[in-house]
TIDRENKOL-674682 format. One record per residue (C-alpha): x, y, z; residue number from 0; residue in one letter. Coordinates in Angstrom, 1 decimal, decimal comma. Example, Ala and Ser with C-alpha at 12.3 -4.5 7.8 and 13.67 -1.06 7.14 Angstrom:
2
<<12,3 -4,5 7,8> 0 "A"> <<13,7 -1,1 7,1> 1 "S"> 
This chain:
156
<<103,0 168,2 209,1> 0 "Q"> <<100,4 166,7 211,4> 1 "S"> <<97,8 166,8 208,6> 2 "N"> <<100,2 164,9 206,3> 3 "K"> <<100,9 162,3 208,9> 4 "L"> <<97,1 161,9 209,6> 5 "R"> <<96,5 161,4 205,8> 6 "I"> <<99,3 158,7 205,7> 7 "K"> <<97,9 156,8 208,7> 8 "L"> <<94,2 157,0 207,8> 9 "T"> <<92,9 153,6 206,7> 10 "R"> <<91,1 153,7 203,4> 11 "C"> <<88,1 151,3 203,1> 12 "M"> <<86,3 150,3 199,9> 13 "M"> <<83,2 152,1 201,0> 14 "S"> <<85,1 155,3 201,2> 15 "D"> <<86,1 155,3 197,5> 16 "V"> <<83,2 153,3 195,9> 17 "L"> <<80,4 155,3 194,3> 18 "K"> <<78,2 152,4 193,3> 19 "N"> <<78,1 148,9 191,8> 20 "I"> <<75,9 148,0 188,8> 21 "E"> <<74,9 144,4 188,7> 22 "I"> <<73,1 143,1 185,5> 23 "S"> <<71,9 139,6 184,9> 24 "R"> <<70,9 137,9 181,6> 25 "K"> <<70,0 134,5 180,4> 26 "L"> <<72,3 133,1 177,7> 27 "V"> <<70,9 130,2 175,8> 28 "T"> <<73,8 129,2 173,5> 29 "S"> <<75,9 127,1 173,6> 30 "P"> <<74,7 126,2 177,0> 31 "N"> <<71,9 127,7 179,0> 32 "R"> <<73,3 129,8 181,8> 33 "Q"> <<72,8 133,0 183,8> 34 "L"> <<75,5 135,6 183,2> 35 "E"> <<76,1 138,3 185,7> 36 "Y"> <<78,0 141,5 185,0> 37 "E"> <<79,4 143,7 187,8> 38 "L"> <<80,6 147,2 187,1> 39 "V"> <<82,3 149,1 189,9> 40 "F"> <<82,1 152,9 189,8> 41 "H"> <<84,7 154,6 192,0> 42 "F"> <<84,7 158,2 193,2> 43 "L"> <<87,1 160,6 191,5> 44 "P"> <<90,5 161,0 193,1> 45 "H"> <<89,8 164,7 194,0> 46 "K"> <<87,0 163,5 196,4> 47 "N"> <<89,3 161,6 198,7> 48 "Y"> <<92,9 162,9 198,0> 49 "K"> <<92,7 165,1 201,2> 50 "H"> <<91,6 162,1 203,3> 51 "E"> <<93,6 159,1 202,2> 52 "F"> <<97,1 158,5 200,9> 53 "N"> <<96,0 156,3 197,9> 54 "V"> <<95,8 156,8 194,1> 55 "T"> <<93,1 155,6 191,8> 56 "S"> <<95,4 153,1 190,3> 57 "K"> <<96,2 151,6 193,7> 58 "E"> <<92,4 151,3 194,5> 59 "I"> <<91,7 149,5 191,2> 60 "V"> <<94,6 147,1 191,8> 61 "E"> <<93,6 146,3 195,4> 62 "K"> <<90,0 145,8 194,3> 63 "T"> <<91,1 143,3 191,7> 64 "E"> <<93,6 141,5 193,9> 65 "L"> <<91,8 141,5 197,3> 66 "V"> <<88,1 142,3 197,1> 67 "F"> <<87,2 140,4 194,0> 68 "L"> <<89,3 137,4 195,1> 69 "K"> <<87,4 137,2 198,4> 70 "H"> <<84,1 137,8 196,7> 71 "M"> <<84,6 134,9 194,2> 72 "F"> <<85,8 132,6 197,0> 73 "M"> <<82,5 133,2 198,8> 74 "E"> <<80,5 132,7 195,7> 75 "I"> <<82,3 129,4 195,1> 76 "K"> <<81,6 128,3 198,6> 77 "K"> <<77,8 128,9 198,2> 78 "V"> <<77,8 127,2 194,8> 79 "A"> <<79,7 124,2 196,2> 80 "K"> <<77,0 123,8 198,9> 81 "I"> <<74,1 124,2 196,4> 82 "S"> <<75,8 122,0 193,8> 83 "G"> <<75,8 124,6 191,0> 84 "E"> <<78,5 124,9 188,3> 85 "L"> <<80,4 128,1 188,0> 86 "L"> <<82,6 129,8 185,5> 87 "H"> <<84,3 133,1 186,0> 88 "F"> <<85,4 135,3 183,1> 89 "Q"> <<87,2 138,6 183,9> 90 "E"> <<87,5 141,4 181,4> 91 "E"> <<91,0 142,8 181,7> 92 "K"> <<91,9 146,4 180,9> 93 "R"> <<93,1 146,7 177,3> 94 "Q"> <<95,5 149,7 177,3> 95 "R"> <<96,9 150,0 180,8> 96 "K"> <<99,1 153,1 180,1> 97 "D"> <<96,2 155,1 178,6> 98 "V"> <<93,9 154,2 181,5> 99 "E"> <<96,5 155,0 184,1> 100 "D"> <<96,7 158,5 182,9> 101 "S"> <<92,9 158,8 182,8> 102 "L"> <<92,3 157,3 186,3> 103 "L"> <<92,9 160,5 188,1> 104 "D"> <<90,9 162,6 185,6> 105 "E"> <<87,9 160,3 185,2> 106 "A"> <<84,8 160,7 187,3> 107 "D"> <<84,0 157,0 187,1> 108 "V"> <<86,3 154,0 186,8> 109 "E"> <<84,4 150,9 185,8> 110 "P"> <<85,7 147,5 186,5> 111 "K"> <<83,8 144,7 184,8> 112 "Q"> <<83,8 141,1 185,8> 113 "C"> <<81,4 138,5 184,5> 114 "K"> <<80,8 135,3 186,5> 115 "P"> <<78,7 132,8 184,5> 116 "D"> <<76,5 130,7 186,7> 117 "L"> <<75,4 127,4 185,4> 118 "G"> <<71,9 126,0 185,9> 119 "E"> <<71,1 124,0 189,0> 120 "A"> <<69,0 121,3 187,3> 121 "H"> <<70,0 117,6 187,0> 122 "E"> <<70,9 116,1 183,6> 123 "S"> <<72,3 112,9 182,1> 124 "S"> <<75,7 114,6 182,0> 125 "D"> <<75,8 115,2 185,7> 126 "E"> <<78,3 112,4 186,4> 127 "E"> <<80,8 113,8 183,8> 128 "D"> <<80,2 117,4 185,1> 129 "A"> <<82,0 116,7 188,3> 130 "A"> <<85,1 115,6 186,5> 131 "E"> <<84,8 118,6 184,1> 132 "D"> <<84,3 120,9 187,0> 133 "A"> <<87,6 119,6 188,7> 134 "D"> <<89,5 120,2 185,4> 135 "A"> <<88,0 123,6 184,9> 136 "T"> <<88,7 124,5 188,5> 137 "S"> <<92,3 123,4 188,2> 138 "A"> <<92,7 125,5 185,0> 139 "K"> <<91,1 128,5 186,5> 140 "S"> <<93,4 128,3 189,6> 141 "K"> <<96,5 128,0 187,3> 142 "A"> <<95,3 131,0 185,2> 143 "K"> <<94,5 133,0 188,3> 144 "H"> <<98,0 132,3 189,7> 145 "Q"> <<99,6 133,2 186,4> 146 "E"> <<97,6 136,4 186,3> 147 "T"> <<98,5 137,3 189,9> 148 "Q"> <<102,2 136,8 189,2> 149 "E"> <<101,9 138,9 186,1> 150 "Y"> <<100,1 141,7 187,9> 151 "D"> <<102,4 141,7 190,9> 152 "D"> <<106,0 140,8 189,8> 153 "P"> <<107,6 142,5 192,8> 154 "G"> <<106,4 140,1 195,5> 155 "E"> 
């Protein structure tokens, strides 16, 4: 009983369940020149931490998407705002949720991919219009993020 209580009360940190993160970068030249980053999160299998923490693989992936990535992108946006770079975030969602949910506990690695596209930091003749476009894009991305968040978490 005391062991069960200890497992329920032990706080699970991302570093406890994360195996590694792969970061790849490539230069895309069409339609606009931009740097594209791809992040792939590899989590430990559930059997490695089930005796230490009261969490499932599904809960870890959900919290990573809702909390960690949200904070990480906010920090990236702050840095980009200071440096004057244009940003665009594109997230690859899971295709078949029910199939993946059953595979989460069995799989050794659970990748989560997210691609932020970083624009170039050079000045151009379109620089004045870019600020207005960035505001519109920012508003659209906030609305889409809010809609996605409501879809992912209808209980709250």
